[in-house]
TORGU-542001 format. One record per residue (C-alpha): residue in one letter; x, y, z. Coordinates in Angstrom, 1 decimal. Example, Ala and Ser with C-alpha at 12.3 -4.5 7.8 and 13.67 -1.06 7.14 Angstrom:
residues 2
   type        X        Y        Z
      A     12.3     -4.5      7.8
      S     13.7     -1.1      7.1
END
This chain:
residues 748
   type        X        Y        Z
      X     -0.1     -0.1      0.0
      X      1.3      3.7     -0.6
      X      2.5      4.8      2.9
      X      1.5      8.0      4.7
      X      4.3      9.7      6.6
      X      5.1      8.4     10.1
      X      3.1     11.4     11.6
      X     -0.1      9.5     10.5
      X     -1.1      6.2     11.8
      X      0.3      3.7      9.7
      X     -3.3      2.2     10.1
      X     -4.9      4.9      8.5
      X     -3.4      4.8      5.2
      X     -6.1      5.8      2.9
      X     -5.0      9.3      1.6
      X     -6.1     11.3     -1.5
      X     -3.3     11.1     -4.4
      X     -1.2     13.4     -6.4
      X      0.8     11.9     -9.4
      X      4.7     12.1     -9.3
      X      4.7     12.1    -13.0
      X      1.9     11.9    -15.5
      X      4.1     11.6    -18.7
      X      2.9      8.9    -21.0
      X      4.3      5.3    -20.6
      X      7.4      4.8    -22.5
      X      7.7      2.0    -24.9
      X      9.0     -1.2    -23.6
      X     10.8     -3.8    -25.1
      X      9.7     -7.2    -26.5
      X      8.8     -9.9    -25.7
      X      5.3     -9.2    -24.2
      X      5.6     -5.3    -25.1
      X      1.9     -4.9    -25.4
      X      1.1     -6.7    -22.2
      X      3.7     -4.7    -20.5
      X      2.4     -1.3    -21.6
      X     -1.5     -2.4    -20.5
      X     -0.1     -2.9    -16.9
      X      2.2      0.2    -16.9
      X     -1.0      1.9    -18.2
      X     -2.9      0.5    -15.3
      X     -0.8      1.5    -12.6
      X     -0.8      5.1    -13.9
      X     -4.4      5.2    -14.5
      X     -4.9      4.1    -10.9
      X     -2.7      6.9    -10.1
      X     -4.5      9.4    -12.0
      X     -8.0      8.2    -10.7
      X     -6.8      8.8     -7.3
      X     -5.8     12.2     -8.2
      X     -8.5     13.3    -10.2
      X    -11.2     11.7     -8.3
      X    -10.4     10.3     -4.7
      X     -8.2      7.8     -3.3
      X    -11.2      5.8     -2.1
      X    -12.8      5.8     -5.5
      X     -9.5      4.7     -7.3
      X     -8.6      1.9     -5.0
      X    -12.2      0.6     -5.1
      X    -11.9      0.6     -8.9
      X     -8.6     -0.8     -8.9
      X     -8.3     -3.4     -6.1
      X     -9.4     -6.8     -7.1
      X    -12.4     -8.2     -5.1
      X    -10.0    -10.2     -2.9
      X     -7.1     -7.6     -3.1
      X     -4.9     -7.6     -0.1
      X     -3.6     -4.3      1.6
      X     -1.8     -3.8      4.8
      X     -3.0     -1.8      7.6
      X     -0.5     -2.8      9.3
      X     -0.8     -6.3      8.6
      X     -2.4     -8.1      5.7
      X     -6.1     -7.5      5.4
      X     -9.0     -7.8      3.0
      X     -8.6     -4.1      1.1
      X    -11.9     -3.5     -0.3
      X    -14.0     -3.6      3.0
      X    -11.4     -1.4      4.5
      X    -11.4      1.2      1.5
      X    -15.3      1.1      1.5
      X    -15.1      2.3      5.2
      X    -12.9      5.1      4.5
      X    -13.7      8.7      4.0
      X    -12.1     10.7      1.5
      X     -9.1     12.9      2.5
      X     -7.7     16.0      1.5
      X     -4.1     14.9      1.5
      X     -1.9     14.1     -1.6
      X     -0.1     11.3     -2.3
      X      1.9     10.6     -5.4
      X      3.8      7.5     -7.3
      X      5.4      6.6    -10.4
      X      6.3      3.1    -11.6
      X     10.1      2.4    -12.4
      X      9.9     -1.5    -12.7
      X      7.4     -3.7    -14.3
      X      7.4     -7.4    -14.8
      X      4.7     -9.8    -16.3
      X      4.2    -13.6    -16.7
      X      4.1    -15.4    -20.0
      X      0.7    -15.7    -19.7
      X     -0.1    -12.1    -19.2
      X     -2.2    -12.8    -16.0
      X      0.2    -11.8    -13.5
      X      2.5     -8.9    -12.9
      X      4.3     -6.3    -10.4
      X      5.3     -2.9    -10.5
      X      7.3     -0.7     -7.9
      X      8.3      2.8     -7.9
      X      8.7      5.8     -5.4
      X      5.7      8.0     -3.8
      X      5.6     11.1     -2.1
      X      3.0     12.2      0.4
      X      1.7     15.9      1.3
      X     -0.4     16.5      4.3
      X     -1.6     19.9      2.1
      X     -2.4     20.1     -1.7
      X     -0.3     23.1     -2.0
      X      2.8     22.1     -0.3
      X      5.9     22.1     -2.3
      X      7.8     19.6     -0.3
      X      6.9     16.1      0.6
      X      6.0     15.1      4.2
      X      6.8     11.7      3.6
      X      8.0      9.3      1.0
      X      8.9      5.8      0.3
      X      8.4      2.9     -2.5
      X      5.4      1.3     -3.1
      X      5.1     -2.7     -4.4
      X      1.9     -3.6     -6.4
      X      1.2     -7.3     -7.4
      X     -1.7     -6.9    -10.2
      X     -3.7     -9.8    -11.9
      X     -5.9    -10.2    -14.5
      X     -8.1    -13.0    -16.3
      X     -8.2    -13.1    -20.1
      X     -9.3     -9.6    -21.8
      X    -10.6     -8.4    -18.1
      X     -8.5     -5.2    -17.0
      X     -5.6     -5.7    -14.7
      X     -6.5     -5.4    -10.9
      X     -4.6     -4.9     -7.9
      X     -4.1     -8.4     -6.0
      X     -1.7     -7.4     -3.2
      X     -0.4     -3.7     -2.2
      X      2.2     -2.5      0.2
      X      5.1      0.0      0.8
      X      7.8      1.2      3.1
      X      9.3      4.8      4.0
      X     12.1      6.4      3.2
      X     13.7      9.8      2.3
      X     12.4     11.2     -1.1
      X     13.8      9.9     -4.6
      X     13.0     10.8     -8.1
      X     11.5      7.9    -10.1
      X     14.1      6.0    -12.2
      X     13.8      5.1    -16.0
      X     11.1      2.6    -16.5
      X     12.7     -1.0    -16.7
      X     11.7     -4.4    -17.3
      X     12.6     -7.2    -15.3
      X     13.8    -10.2    -16.7
      X     11.3    -12.8    -17.9
      X     10.7    -16.0    -15.8
      X     10.8    -19.7    -17.1
      X      7.2    -20.6    -18.3
      X      6.2    -24.3    -17.0
      X      6.7    -26.7    -19.8
      X      9.0    -24.6    -22.0
      X     12.1    -26.9    -21.0
      X      9.8    -29.8    -21.8
      X      7.5    -29.6    -24.9
      X      5.5    -32.5    -23.7
      X      5.1    -31.5    -20.0
      X      1.9    -29.9    -18.7
      X      1.8    -26.4    -18.3
      X     -0.6    -26.3    -15.5
      X      0.3    -23.7    -12.7
      X     -0.9    -25.9     -9.8
      X      2.5    -28.2     -9.6
      X      4.8    -25.2     -9.9
      X      2.7    -23.3     -7.0
      X      3.7    -26.1     -4.9
      X      7.4    -25.9     -5.9
      X      7.2    -22.2     -5.5
      X      5.8    -22.3     -2.0
      X      8.6    -25.1     -1.1
      X     11.1    -22.8     -2.1
      X      9.7    -20.0     -0.1
      X      9.5    -22.3      2.9
      X     13.1    -23.4      2.1
      X     14.2    -19.3      2.1
      X     12.5    -18.7      5.4
      X     14.1    -21.9      6.9
      X     17.6    -20.8      5.7
      X     17.0    -17.3      7.2
      X     16.1    -18.9     10.4
      X     19.4    -20.8     10.7
      X     21.9    -18.4      8.7
      X     20.0    -15.0      8.7
      X     19.9    -12.9      5.3
      X     23.1    -14.1      4.1
      X     22.0    -17.7      4.1
      X     18.7    -16.8      2.6
      X     19.5    -14.6     -0.1
      X     22.9    -16.3     -0.8
      X     20.5    -19.4     -1.8
      X     17.5    -18.1     -3.2
      X     17.8    -14.5     -4.4
      X     17.7    -13.8     -8.0
      X     20.8    -11.7     -9.1
      X     18.5     -8.5     -9.6
      X     16.9     -8.9     -6.6
      X     15.1     -5.8     -5.0
      X     14.6     -6.0     -1.5
      X     12.6     -3.2      0.2
      X     12.6     -2.0      4.0
      X     11.5      1.3      5.7
      X     14.2      4.0      6.7
      X     16.3      2.5      3.8
      X     16.4      3.1     -0.3
      X     15.6     -0.3     -2.1
      X     18.5     -2.6     -2.0
      X     19.3     -3.8     -5.4
      X     21.1     -7.0     -6.1
      X     22.0     -9.9     -3.7
      X     25.1     -8.5     -2.4
      X     23.6     -5.1     -1.7
      X     20.6     -7.0      0.0
      X     22.7     -9.1      2.3
      X     25.1     -6.0      3.2
      X     21.9     -3.7      4.0
      X     19.4     -5.8      5.7
      X     20.6     -6.6      9.5
      X     19.1     -8.8     12.2
      X     15.1     -9.6     11.6
      X     12.9    -12.3     12.7
      X     12.7    -15.4     10.3
      X      9.7    -14.9      7.8
      X      6.5    -16.1      9.4
      X      3.6    -18.1      8.0
      X      2.4    -17.5      4.5
      X     -1.2    -16.0      4.6
      X     -1.5    -16.1      1.1
      X     -0.3    -16.7     -2.7
      X     -0.7    -16.9     -6.1
      X      0.8    -17.8     -9.1
      X      0.5    -17.0    -13.0
      X     -0.8    -19.7    -15.2
      X      2.3    -20.0    -17.1
      X      3.9    -20.8    -13.6
      X      6.7    -18.4    -14.0
      X      5.7    -15.7    -11.4
      X      4.5    -16.2     -8.0
      X      4.0    -14.3     -4.7
      X      3.4    -14.8     -1.0
      X      2.5    -12.7      1.6
      X      1.8    -12.8      5.6
      X      3.1    -11.5      9.0
      X      6.4    -12.7     11.0
      X      6.8    -12.9     14.6
      X      4.4    -13.7     17.4
      X      2.8    -10.2     17.8
      X      3.3    -10.3     14.6
      X      6.7     -7.8     14.1
      X      6.4     -7.2     10.5
      X      4.4     -7.8      7.3
      X      5.9     -9.2      4.2
      X      5.4     -9.6      0.5
      X      7.7    -11.9     -1.8
      X      7.9    -12.3     -5.3
      X      9.2    -15.4     -6.8
      X     10.7    -15.8    -10.5
      X     10.9    -19.3    -12.2
      X     14.3    -19.7    -13.8
      X     16.4    -22.4    -15.2
      X     18.0    -23.0    -11.9
      X     14.6    -23.2    -10.1
      X     12.5    -20.6     -8.2
      X     14.5    -17.4     -7.2
      X     13.4    -14.3     -5.2
      X     12.9    -11.1     -7.2
      X     11.3     -8.8     -4.7
      X     11.5     -8.9     -0.9
      X      9.5     -6.6      1.2
      X      9.2     -6.5      5.1
      X      7.6     -3.6      6.8
      X      7.5     -3.3     10.8
      X      4.1     -3.5     12.5
      X      4.5     -3.2     15.7
      X      6.9     -0.2     16.7
      X      4.8      2.0     14.2
      X      1.3      1.1     15.1
      X      2.2      1.2     18.6
      X      3.8      4.7     18.4
      X      0.8      5.5     16.3
      X     -1.7      4.7     19.2
      X      0.6      6.3     21.6
      X      0.6      9.4     19.7
      X     -3.3      9.5     19.3
      X     -4.4      7.9     22.4
      X     -3.7      7.9     26.5
      X     -4.1      4.4     26.9
      X     -7.3      4.5     29.0
      X    -10.9      3.6     27.8
      X    -13.4      6.0     26.9
      X    -17.1      4.8     27.2
      X    -19.8      6.9     25.6
      X    -23.2      6.0     26.7
      X    -25.9      6.6     24.3
      X    -29.8      6.3     24.1
      X    -30.8      4.9     20.9
      X    -34.5      5.3     19.9
      X    -36.8      5.0     16.9
      X    -39.0      2.3     15.0
      X    -38.3      0.2     12.1
      X    -37.8      3.3      9.6
      X    -36.8      6.1     12.1
      X    -33.7      6.0     14.1
      X    -32.2      8.6     16.5
      X    -29.1      8.7     18.8
      X    -28.6     10.8     21.8
      X    -25.7     11.6     24.1
      X    -26.1     10.6     27.6
      X    -22.4     10.6     29.2
      X    -18.7     10.3     28.5
      X    -16.9      8.3     31.1
      X    -13.2      7.2     31.4
      X    -12.5      3.8     32.7
      X     -9.5      1.7     33.0
      X     -6.6      0.9     30.7
      X     -7.5      0.0     27.0
      X     -7.8     -4.0     26.8
      X     -8.0     -4.0     22.9
      X     -5.2     -4.2     20.5
      X     -2.9     -1.1     20.3
      X     -1.5     -2.0     16.9
      X     -4.8     -3.1     14.8
      X     -6.7      0.1     15.4
      X     -9.0     -0.2     12.2
      X    -11.6     -2.9     11.9
      X    -11.2     -4.7      8.7
      X    -13.6     -7.5      9.5
      X    -16.6     -6.3      7.8
      X    -18.6     -7.6     10.4
      X    -21.5     -6.1     12.4
      X    -24.6     -3.6     11.4
      X    -23.0     -0.6     12.8
      X    -19.4      0.8     13.0
      X    -18.2      3.3     15.6
      X    -15.2      5.8     14.5
      X    -12.8      7.9     16.0
      X    -11.9     10.7     13.7
      X     -9.0     13.3     13.9
      X    -10.6     16.8     13.5
      X     -7.7     18.3     11.9
      X     -6.7     15.8      9.3
      X    -10.3     13.8      9.0
      X     -8.2     10.6      9.3
      X    -10.0      7.6     11.3
      X     -7.8      6.8     14.1
      X     -9.9      3.8     15.5
      X    -13.0      2.1     13.9
      X    -14.9     -0.9     15.3
      X    -18.1     -2.8     14.1
      X    -20.9     -4.2     16.3
      X    -24.2     -5.3     16.5
      X    -26.7     -3.9     19.1
      X    -29.9     -4.5     20.8
      X    -31.8     -1.5     18.9
      X    -30.8     -3.4     15.8
      X    -32.8     -6.6     16.7
      X    -35.6     -4.4     18.2
      X    -36.1     -2.4     14.8
      X    -36.7     -5.9     13.2
      X    -39.8     -6.7     15.7
      X    -43.4     -6.5     14.8
      X    -43.9     -3.6     17.0
      X    -41.3     -1.8     15.4
      X    -42.3     -2.5     11.9
      X    -46.0     -1.2     13.0
      X    -44.3      2.0     14.3
      X    -43.9      1.6     18.1
      X    -41.2      3.9     19.5
      X    -39.0      2.5     21.9
      X    -35.5      3.8     23.5
      X    -32.7      1.5     24.5
      X    -29.7      2.2     26.5
      X    -26.3      1.6     24.5
      X    -22.8      2.3     25.0
      X    -19.5      2.4     22.7
      X    -16.1      1.7     24.2
      X    -13.0      3.4     22.2
      X     -9.5      4.4     23.5
      X     -9.6      7.5     25.2
      X     -8.0     10.3     22.5
      X     -5.5     12.7     23.4
      X     -7.2     15.5     21.9
      X    -10.8     16.4     20.5
      X    -12.0     13.9     18.3
      X    -15.3     13.4     16.2
      X    -17.1     10.2     17.2
      X    -19.0      8.9     14.2
      X    -21.5      6.2     14.3
      X    -22.3      4.4     10.8
      X    -24.8      2.1     10.0
      X    -25.4     -0.3      7.0
      X    -27.8      0.8      4.4
      X    -29.9     -1.4      2.4
      X    -26.7     -2.3      0.0
      X    -24.6     -3.2      3.1
      X    -22.6      0.0      2.6
      X    -21.7      1.9      6.1
      X    -23.7      5.3      5.9
      X    -23.3      8.1      8.6
      X    -26.2      7.8     11.2
      X    -25.1     10.1     14.0
      X    -21.9     12.2     15.1
      X    -20.9     14.3     17.7
      X    -17.5     16.0     18.9
      X    -16.0     15.2     22.2
      X    -13.2     17.0     23.8
      X    -11.7     14.6     26.6
      X    -10.2     17.4     28.5
      X    -13.9     18.8     29.0
      X    -15.2     19.0     32.4
      X    -18.5     17.1     31.4
      X    -16.1     13.9     30.8
      X    -16.8     11.8     34.1
      X    -13.4     10.7     35.7
      X    -14.7      9.3     38.8
      X    -12.9      6.3     39.5
      X    -14.3      3.1     38.9
      X    -16.2      1.5     42.0
      X    -14.2     -1.4     43.7
      X    -15.5     -4.7     42.6
      X    -14.9     -8.7     43.5
      X    -12.5     -9.1     40.4
      X    -10.9    -12.9     40.3
      X     -9.0    -14.6     37.7
      X     -9.7    -17.9     36.1
      X     -7.0    -17.9     33.6
      X     -3.8    -15.5     32.9
      X     -1.8    -15.6     29.7
      X     -0.4    -12.1     29.3
      X     -1.0     -8.4     28.5
      X     -4.7     -7.5     28.0
      X     -3.4     -5.5     24.9
      X     -2.0     -8.7     23.0
      X     -4.9    -11.4     24.7
      X     -8.5    -11.9     24.1
      X    -10.1    -10.4     28.0
      X    -13.0    -12.6     28.6
      X    -15.1    -11.4     31.4
      X    -17.7    -13.6     33.1
      X    -20.5    -12.0     35.0
      X    -23.2    -13.8     37.1
      X    -26.9    -12.4     37.4
      X    -29.3    -13.9     39.6
      X    -26.8    -15.5     42.2
      X    -27.7    -14.8     45.7
      X    -25.0    -14.0     48.2
      X    -24.9    -17.2     49.7
      X    -24.8    -18.8     46.0
      X    -21.5    -17.1     45.0
      X    -19.7    -20.6     45.5
      X    -22.2    -22.0     43.0
      X    -21.1    -19.0     40.5
      X    -17.3    -19.6     40.8
      X    -18.0    -23.3     40.0
      X    -20.2    -22.3     37.2
      X    -17.9    -19.6     35.8
      X    -14.9    -22.2     35.7
      X    -16.7    -25.5     34.6
      X    -18.6    -23.5     31.6
      X    -15.5    -21.4     30.2
      X    -13.5    -25.1     30.7
      X    -16.1    -26.3     28.2
      X    -15.8    -23.5     26.1
      X    -12.0    -24.3     25.8
      X    -12.6    -27.7     24.9
      X    -14.4    -26.6     21.6
      X    -11.9    -25.9     18.7
      X    -10.6    -23.4     17.9
      X    -10.7    -22.3     21.1
      X     -9.0    -25.2     22.7
      X     -5.9    -24.6     20.2
      X     -6.0    -20.8     21.2
      X     -6.5    -21.1     24.7
      X     -3.4    -19.3     25.9
      X     -4.5    -16.5     23.4
      X     -7.2    -15.6     26.3
      X     -7.1    -14.2     29.6
      X    -10.4    -14.9     31.6
      X    -11.8    -13.1     34.8
      X    -15.1    -12.9     36.5
      X    -16.6    -10.5     38.8
      X    -19.0    -11.3     41.9
      X    -22.4     -9.7     41.7
      X    -24.6    -11.3     44.4
      X    -28.3    -10.5     44.2
      X    -31.0    -10.3     46.8
      X    -33.1    -13.0     45.4
      X    -32.0    -16.0     43.5
      X    -33.0    -16.3     39.8
      X    -34.0    -13.8     37.0
      X    -37.3    -12.5     35.6
      X    -39.4    -14.5     33.5
      X    -42.1    -12.3     32.5
      X    -44.3    -14.8     30.8
      X    -44.2    -17.1     33.8
      X    -45.0    -14.0     36.1
      X    -41.6    -14.2     37.9
      X    -39.8    -10.9     38.4
      X    -36.6    -10.3     40.1
      X    -34.6     -7.1     40.8
      X    -31.4     -8.7     39.6
      X    -28.1     -6.6     39.7
      X    -27.5     -6.9     35.8
      X    -31.2     -6.7     34.8
      X    -31.1    -10.0     32.8
      X    -34.3    -11.5     32.0
      X    -36.4    -14.0     29.9
      X    -38.9    -13.4     27.0
      X    -36.7    -10.3     25.6
      X    -38.9     -8.9     22.7
      X    -41.3    -11.6     23.9
      X    -39.4    -14.5     22.9
      X    -39.7    -17.3     24.9
      X    -36.0    -18.5     25.6
      X    -34.3    -15.1     24.6
      X    -32.1    -13.8     27.7
      X    -30.8    -10.6     27.4
      X    -30.7     -7.1     29.5
      X    -31.7     -3.9     28.4
      X    -30.1     -2.1     31.4
      X    -27.1     -1.6     29.6
      X    -25.4      0.9     32.0
      X    -25.7     -1.4     35.0
      X    -23.7     -4.4     33.5
      X    -21.3     -2.0     32.2
      X    -20.6     -0.2     35.4
      X    -19.8     -3.6     36.9
      X    -17.7     -4.7     34.1
      X    -15.6     -1.6     34.1
      X    -13.6     -2.8     37.2
      X    -11.8     -5.7     34.9
      X    -10.3     -5.4     31.2
      X    -12.9     -7.0     29.0
      X    -13.2     -7.5     25.3
      X    -16.0     -9.9     25.7
      X    -18.6    -10.6     28.0
      X    -20.4    -13.9     29.1
      X    -23.0    -13.3     31.7
      X    -24.4    -16.6     33.3
      X    -28.2    -16.3     34.6
      X    -28.8    -18.4     37.8
      X    -31.6    -20.4     36.1
      X    -32.7    -23.9     35.2
      X    -34.8    -22.9     32.2
      X    -33.0    -23.2     28.8
      X    -32.2    -19.9     27.4
      X    -29.6    -17.5     26.1
      X    -28.4    -15.1     23.7
      X    -25.7    -13.3     22.0
      X    -24.9    -10.2     19.9
      X    -21.8     -9.4     18.1
      X    -19.6     -6.9     19.9
      X    -22.0     -6.7     22.9
      X    -22.5     -9.9     25.2
      X    -23.4    -13.4     25.4
      X    -25.8    -15.0     28.0
      X    -26.6    -18.6     29.0
      X    -28.6    -20.6     31.5
      X    -26.1    -21.9     33.9
      X    -28.3    -24.3     35.2
      X    -29.9    -26.0     32.3
      X    -28.4    -29.2     31.3
      X    -27.6    -27.6     27.7
      X    -25.7    -25.0     29.5
      X    -22.3    -26.1     27.6
      X    -24.0    -25.8     24.1
      X    -25.8    -22.2     25.2
      X    -22.2    -21.0     26.2
      X    -20.6    -22.2     23.0
      X    -23.1    -21.3     20.7
      X    -24.2    -17.9     21.9
      X    -20.6    -17.0     22.3
      X    -20.1    -17.4     18.6
      X    -22.6    -15.0     18.0
      X    -21.0    -12.6     20.4
      X    -17.4    -13.2     19.6
      X    -17.0    -13.8     16.0
      X    -20.2    -12.4     14.5
      X    -21.7    -15.9     13.5
      X    -25.3    -16.0     12.3
      X    -27.8    -18.5     13.3
      X    -27.8    -21.5     10.8
      X    -31.1    -23.0     11.7
      X    -34.5    -21.9     10.2
      X    -37.1    -24.3     11.7
      X    -37.4    -22.8     15.0
      X    -39.9    -20.1     15.5
      X    -38.2    -16.5     16.0
      X    -39.9    -13.0     16.7
      X    -38.4    -10.9     13.8
      X    -39.8    -10.0     10.6
      X    -38.0    -11.1      7.3
      X    -37.5     -9.5      4.1
      X    -39.3    -11.0      1.2
      X    -38.0    -11.5     -2.4
      X    -34.2    -11.9     -3.1
      X    -32.6    -12.0      0.0
      X    -29.3     -9.7      0.5
      X    -25.8    -11.3      1.2
      X    -25.6    -11.5      4.8
      X    -22.9    -10.3      6.7
      X    -22.3    -13.3      8.8
      X    -19.5    -15.1      7.7
      X    -21.1    -18.5      7.9
      X    -24.3    -17.7      5.8
      X    -24.7    -16.8      2.2
      X    -27.4    -15.6     -0.4
      X    -25.3    -17.5     -2.9
      X    -26.0    -15.0     -5.4
      X    -23.1    -16.0     -7.5
      X    -22.4    -19.6     -6.9
      X    -19.2    -19.7     -9.0
      X    -17.6    -17.4     -6.2
      X    -18.8    -18.8     -3.3
      X    -18.2    -16.8      0.0
      X    -16.0    -19.7      1.4
      X    -14.8    -21.1     -2.0
      X    -11.2    -21.5     -0.6
      X    -12.3    -24.0      2.3
      X    -15.1    -25.7      0.0
      X    -14.4    -29.3     -0.4
      X    -13.2    -30.3     -3.9
      X    -15.9    -32.4     -5.8
      X    -18.7    -31.0     -3.4
      X    -21.8    -29.4     -6.0
      X    -23.0    -25.8     -4.9
      X    -25.5    -25.6     -4.0
      X    -25.2    -28.9     -1.9
      X    -28.1    -31.4     -2.1
      X    -29.1    -32.9      1.3
      X    -31.9    -34.6      2.7
      X    -33.6    -31.3      3.5
      X    -37.5    -32.7      2.9
      X    -36.7    -35.4      5.7
      X    -35.2    -33.0      8.1
      X    -37.9    -30.3      7.7
      X    -40.6    -32.9      8.4
      X    -39.0    -34.0     11.6
      X    -38.4    -30.8     12.7
      X    -41.8    -29.6     12.2
      X    -43.1    -32.9     14.3
      X    -40.8    -31.9     17.0
      X    -41.7    -28.1     17.1
      X    -45.3    -29.3     17.5
      X    -44.5    -31.6     20.2
      X    -42.6    -28.5     21.7
      X    -45.4    -26.4     21.6
      X    -47.8    -29.0     23.3
      X    -45.5    -29.3     26.1
      X    -45.2    -25.7     26.7
      X    -48.8    -25.1     26.3
      X    -49.4    -27.7     29.0
      X    -46.9    -26.3     31.2
      X    -44.5    -29.3     31.2
      X    -41.6    -29.0     33.6
      X    -38.0    -28.3     31.9
      X    -36.9    -31.8     32.6
      X    -39.8    -33.0     30.1
      X    -38.6    -30.5     27.6
      X    -34.9    -31.3     27.9
      X    -35.9    -35.0     27.1
      X    -37.5    -33.9     24.2
      X    -34.1    -32.0     23.3
      X    -32.3    -35.0     23.6
      X    -34.5    -37.1     21.4
      X    -33.8    -34.4     18.8
      X    -30.3    -34.6     19.3
      X    -29.7    -38.2     18.9
      X    -32.2    -38.3     15.7
      X    -30.7    -35.3     13.7
      X    -26.9    -36.3     14.5
      X    -27.7    -39.4     12.8
      X    -29.7    -38.2     10.0
      X    -27.3    -35.4      9.2
      X    -24.5    -37.6     10.0
      X    -25.7    -40.1      7.4
      X    -25.6    -37.3      5.0
      X    -23.7    -38.0      1.7
      X    -21.6    -34.8      2.0
      X    -21.6    -34.8      6.0
      X    -18.3    -33.2      7.1
      X    -17.7    -31.5      3.6
      X    -18.0    -27.7      2.9
      X    -20.4    -26.6      0.6
      X    -23.7    -24.4      0.5
      X    -26.4    -26.3      2.3
      X    -29.7    -24.4      1.7
      X    -31.6    -23.3      4.8
      X    -30.2    -20.9      7.4
      X    -30.4    -17.8      9.4
      X    -34.2    -18.5      9.9
      X    -34.9    -18.8      5.9
      X    -35.7    -22.2      4.9
      X    -35.0    -21.2      1.4
      X    -32.5    -18.6     -0.2
      X    -29.7    -18.8      2.3
      X    -27.3    -21.3      2.9
      X    -24.9    -22.6      5.5
      X    -21.3    -24.1      4.9
      X    -21.9    -27.6      6.2
      X    -24.6    -30.1      6.5
      X    -24.4    -30.0     10.5
      X    -22.6    -27.5     13.0
      X    -23.1    -26.3     16.3
      X    -24.8    -23.1     15.1
      X    -27.1    -25.1     13.2
      X    -28.3    -28.0     15.9
      X    -27.5    -28.9     19.4
      X    -25.6    -31.7     18.1
      X    -22.5    -32.5     19.6
      X    -20.5    -31.7     16.2
      X    -18.8    -28.6     17.2
      X    -18.0    -25.5     14.8
      X    -17.7    -26.1     11.1
      X    -14.6    -25.2      9.1
      X    -16.1    -21.9      8.1
      X    -17.1    -21.1     11.5
      X    -13.8    -22.1     13.1
      X    -12.0    -20.2     10.6
      X    -14.3    -16.9     11.4
      X    -13.5    -17.5     15.2
      X     -9.6    -18.0     14.3
      X     -9.7    -14.4     12.9
      X    -11.6    -12.7     15.5
      X     -8.7    -14.0     18.0
      X     -6.0    -12.8     15.6
      X     -7.6     -9.5     15.5
      X     -7.1     -8.9     19.1
      X     -3.8    -10.8     19.6
      X     -1.8    -10.5     16.5
END
C-alpha cells in the first residue's frame, strides 16, 4: 500500500493522491511489449484516478475483489476502503520497474511515492516505495491483488525498466503439462526453504541460496537494495519470515507471490515475489515492513491508553432512528489491540469511528451489533412503535478533541453516517470518577490485555449465599468453551476473569411465567417476548460492573434452570448456567458475540420480521445468499468435488423438525417441567445427529440451503454445525476460521 508519513497512523493509510509524473508510458521492449504497456498504463491510470477523483474511488475501482492491503498487517482491501472517508491529503507515485508473466495474467510494479499533508505543499511530508502485485483473467482489466509500501527519504523515479522474464512451465519440456498448480507447490516449497535458511543463517544464507541476481529488497528507513550482495549488506537482524497467509501464481507458472506476517505478535508484514528460472525458483522482490513499532507509536501518539465509554440512548422504530448522548466516562486501561486500530472484519450492522478533527483521518474503528438493531426488526417496531434502548460504545481515550461517528449499513450493506458528535476528552463534562471497586477474580491469565482476548464472566441472579455456585459455574463453563475448537488450540490467547455480583434473590425475571426479580444486571427471559431469549436492557448496569476489569468480550451466566440464552456481536452473550444444555448455550451464543456468526437454523420460531423477495448477502461469515455460486463466500474452504448448492435430505429434516416443534409447543402449552422439554431436546439431538451424519456430504464444506431463519434463499457451509443444531459436532470449518480471525484481531 502507498504509505503516509510516520506522523500519520500507519493503520490510517487511505489518503488522497497527487501524481509524481503524468508522462505517457514509454515504450517497453519485446517480448510481451503490449502486455507490459497495458500493466504500466493500468498503474498510471490508477494513480490518475486517485488524483482526479479520490483515493477511495481509485482503490475501490482497481483493487481485485479479494485484493490485499496492509493496515498494518495483511487485510482484505475492499472492506477497508469501503469504510474510509475521503481525505484532503495528496500522495503521488510512479512505476519504475514492471514485470509480467508469460501468460499475461500476473505482474508487479514498484516505484517511489511522495505524501503531502496539504495539497499546495511544495515539499513532501513523507516518501518511500510502493510495491503492487497485479492480476487479470483473459481480456479483463488489470486489478491489484496485493499492495504494500515502505517509507524512506524522497527519491525521484528512475527510468522505467523491465524485469527479466521467468521460465514458463513446460518450456524446458514441450510435452510437460503447463498447469500452474504443481509449480505453485514448488514455489511455496522454495519460499519455505528461504524462510528456514533465514532462521538458521540470517539474510546471508537466505539471499545467498535463493535470491535472483537482480533482487530488489525493500525496508523502511532505507532506499531499496538492488542485487543479492547489496541486500545482504543492507539488511541486519530480522525475525525469520513467518507463515504465509496467501499466495498466487501465473497460469504460465513463471511468476508467483506470497504474503503474510512474521513474529509472534507479529513484528512485520511481508510480500515476496518469486520468478521461475532454469535454476529453479528465485526471489525477485522482498518487502518487509515493521508492524508493532509504527502502530504502537501511532497509538501512543493519538490515545492516552485509557478507555473512553460513551453512553447513548438509541431510539426509534423500524424506519426512524435517533441517537442521543447520555454521558462520556473514562474507565480503566484500554484492553484492545494497540496495533490493529482499524476494523477490517466487515462485521456488524454498525460501525463506530474516532476521527481526527484536523486531518479527518480515522484513528480507530470497530464494527458491532446492538439490541436496538434487533428491536427494529420486531413486529412492534415495524408497526411504528417507538422505543428507547440504553447503549454504549467503548473506544481508546483520545489525547485531543475528536469526532465520534456512528455509521449504519444501508440496504446495500454499505456503511453510511447515522450520528456524529465532537468529544473533547479534556472537557469538565467528561466523567472521571474512579471506577467503583469490585470482587474481580482470575480464572486464567496468559498475558498483557493488549495482546490477549480478555473474556469477562459476570453472574446474574446468584444470591450472596450462591457465590460458590457462581464460581463453579464460571470455571466449569469456560473450561467447556475451551474444549471446543478452535478455542482449545488458542486457549493461551485468552485471559479469563470474573466479577461477583450478589443478588438479593436467586434467579432472574421470567415475565411470561409471572416471575420478576431485581437482579443486579437486569437479565431476563422473554426479551422481545421470545420465550427463551435472555438479554439485559440495562446497559449501564452491567457496564458499570464490568468496568472494574479489562474486557473485550463478556459472558453473562444467569442462575436459572430454564433453557435460554442470547448473543450479540460486540455486546455480550448469555447462557442459563443451570440448564442441562448450558455447555451448548455458552459455546453457541459466544459464537454470535465473539465472531459475528449467524444462526444457521431455520425451523425454530423467532420474533423478527424477515424481508421478502431475493435476500441480500448476509454479513455473517457463515451464511450466504449464494447470488454467485461460481464465487462461493468460503470457496477456499470448499471441499473438492462437492456441488454448489449442495444437495441434502432437507425434506426429511424439515418434516421431522416440524413434528418436534409441534410436540414442544404442546408441552409448553401444558406447562411441562423443564426436564420434560429437555428430554425432547435429547431425543431430537440423537435423531438429528444420525440423520445429518448419514448425509452424503456430511463433514464436507459446500452450500446447504436453509440458514438464518430462512428455509430458502440462504445457505450454510456444512450439513451440521453447533450454529445449526444442538448436536455434539462442534463448529464447522468456516465457523472455526471466523473465530480464529476474531482471535487474531485482538492478539496479532
